[in-house]
KEKE-3310 file (N, C-alpha, C; in steps of 0.2 Angstrom, whole numbers, plus 5000, padded with zeros to 4 digits):
npx = (6020:6006:5991:5978:5961:5950:5933:5921:5907:5895:5884:5889:5894:5891:5875:5875:5888:5904:5914:5930:5934:5947:5954:5942:5936:5938:5934:5930:5931:5921:5910:5910:5908:5894:5888:5890:5884:5871:5868:5866:5877:5889:5900:5917:5926:5941:5952:5965:5963:5972:5970:5957:5940:5932:5919:5914:5909:5900:5886:5885:5888:5885:5877:5872:5878:5890:5906:5918:5935:5949:5964:5980:5983:5995:6001:6003:5999:5989:5980:5978:5970:5958:5953:5949:5959:5956:5943:5945:5945)
npy = (5839:5830:5830:5820:5820:5811:5809:5807:5799:5795:5788:5780:5769:5752:5749:5750:5748:5747:5760:5766:5780:5791:5803:5807:5814:5827:5843:5842:5828:5823:5828:5821:5808:5810:5812:5800:5791:5795:5791:5778:5770:5760:5766:5766:5775:5784:5792:5802:5812:5823:5835:5835:5834:5825:5828:5832:5820:5816:5815:5804:5793:5778:5773:5759:5758:5764:5765:5771:5774:5779:5782:5781:5783:5780:5771:5755:5743:5748:5751:5739:5733:5739:5737:5724:5716:5707:5710:5722:5732)
npz = (5276:5280:5289:5295:5300:5308:5308:5321:5327:5339:5335:5326:5332:5337:5345:5363:5365:5374:5379:5381:5390:5392:5403:5408:5419:5416:5408:5394:5393:5402:5396:5384:5390:5394:5382:5376:5385:5384:5371:5373:5376:5385:5398:5402:5412:5414:5424:5431:5440:5440:5434:5431:5438:5450:5453:5441:5436:5444:5443:5435:5443:5451:5441:5431:5418:5418:5423:5434:5436:5445:5439:5432:5415:5410:5417:5416:5423:5431:5421:5415:5424:5423:5410:5399:5389:5379:5375:5368:5353)
capx = (6017:5998:5988:5971:5957:5944:5927:5919:5900:5893:5879:5893:5896:5885:5871:5877:5896:5908:5919:5934:5935:5952:5953:5934:5934:5940:5928:5929:5930:5914:5904:5910:5904:5887:5885:5890:5878:5864:5867:5865:5883:5892:5906:5923:5929:5947:5955:5970:5961:5977:5967:5950:5937:5927:5912:5912:5906:5896:5879:5885:5890:5879:5873:5874:5881:5895:5911:5923:5941:5954:5970:5984:5983:6002:6002:6000:5996:5982:5975:5976:5965:5952:5950:5951:5962:5953:5937:5946:5946)
capy = (5834:5830:5828:5819:5820:5806:5811:5802:5800:5790:5784:5775:5763:5747:5750:5746:5747:5749:5764:5769:5787:5794:5810:5807:5819:5834:5847:5839:5821:5822:5829:5815:5803:5812:5811:5793:5788:5798:5788:5771:5766:5759:5770:5765:5782:5783:5799:5802:5818:5828:5841:5834:5834:5819:5831:5832:5814:5814:5814:5797:5788:5774:5770:5752:5758:5769:5763:5776:5772:5784:5778:5785:5779:5779:5765:5749:5739:5751:5751:5732:5731:5743:5735:5717:5717:5702:5713:5728:5732)
capz = (5281:5280:5295:5294:5306:5307:5312:5326:5329:5344:5332:5322:5336:5338:5352:5369:5365:5379:5377:5386:5390:5396:5405:5409:5424:5414:5405:5388:5394:5405:5391:5380:5393:5394:5375:5374:5389:5381:5365:5374:5376:5392:5398:5406:5413:5418:5425:5438:5444:5441:5432:5431:5445:5451:5453:5434:5434:5450:5440:5432:5448:5453:5435:5429:5412:5419:5428:5435:5439:5446:5437:5427:5409:5408:5422:5412:5428:5433:5415:5413:5429:5421:5404:5397:5382:5375:5373:5365:5346)
cpx = (6009:5996:5981:5967:5951:5938:5924:5911:5898:5888:5883:5895:5890:5881:5874:5885:5899:5913:5923:5936:5941:5951:5945:5932:5935:5933:5926:5927:5923:5909:5904:5906:5897:5884:5885:5884:5871:5862:5867:5871:5885:5899:5911:5927:5935:5950:5960:5968:5967:5975:5960:5947:5932:5920:5910:5908:5901:5889:5879:5886:5884:5875:5876:5879:5888:5900:5917:5929:5946:5961:5973:5985:5990:6004:5999:5997:5989:5977:5973:5970:5958:5949:5953:5953:5959:5946:5938:5947:5953)
cpy = (5835:5827:5826:5818:5816:5809:5805:5803:5794:5785:5779:5768:5758:5749:5746:5745:5750:5753:5767:5776:5789:5801:5812:5813:5826:5837:5843:5831:5819:5824:5824:5809:5804:5810:5803:5789:5789:5794:5780:5767:5766:5763:5767:5771:5781:5790:5798:5808:5823:5835:5841:5834:5829:5822:5832:5826:5812:5812:5807:5792:5784:5771:5763:5752:5762:5766:5768:5773:5778:5780:5783:5780:5777:5773:5759:5744:5741:5750:5744:5730:5734:5739:5727:5717:5712:5705:5720:5727:5735)
cpz = (5281:5286:5293:5300:5304:5311:5316:5328:5334:5340:5327:5326:5337:5345:5358:5369:5371:5377:5383:5385:5395:5397:5406:5414:5422:5410:5399:5389:5397:5401:5386:5383:5393:5387:5374:5378:5386:5375:5366:5375:5384:5392:5404:5407:5417:5418:5432:5442:5445:5439:5432:5438:5445:5451:5446:5432:5439:5448:5437:5437:5450:5447:5433:5422:5412:5425:5428:5439:5440:5445:5432:5421:5407:5413:5419:5417:5430:5427:5414:5419:5427:5415:5403:5390:5377:5372:5369:5357:5345)
residu = (MET:THR:THR:SER:VAL:THR:SER:PHE:SER:ALA:SER:SER:LEU:PRO:PRO:GLY:SER:ALA:VAL:LEU:VAL:THR:GLY:ALA:ALA:GLY:PHE:ILE:GLY:SER:HIS:VAL:CYS:ASP:HIS:LEU:VAL:ASN:ASN:GLY:HIS:ARG:ILE:ILE:ALA:VAL:ASP:ASP:LEU:SER:THR:GLY:ARG:ARG:SER:ASN:LEU:SER:HIS:LEU:GLU:GLY:ARG:ASP:ASP:VAL:THR:ILE:HIS:VAL:ALA:ASP:VAL:CYS:ASP:ALA:GLY:ALA:LEU:SER:ALA:VAL:ILE:ASP:PRO:LYS:LYS:CYS:LEU)
# end
């Protein structure tokens, strides 16, 4: 069995892209949010706070380019309230 890993770079996204970050309040997710925002992208941050901490995103609260939602990504109803499927690739 072969596993491939695709490299990702924020610079490969068109400027101002909206990016959904799940697990955004966790250690890694919050750093991903920081990196994306610092590279000019808009963030839709989703976390159910089961292991992540809201305080990991507190420095991003109130920004026009960041939206934070407390929701479980396994809950289709909650997720559909967060994203517009017509705008997703």
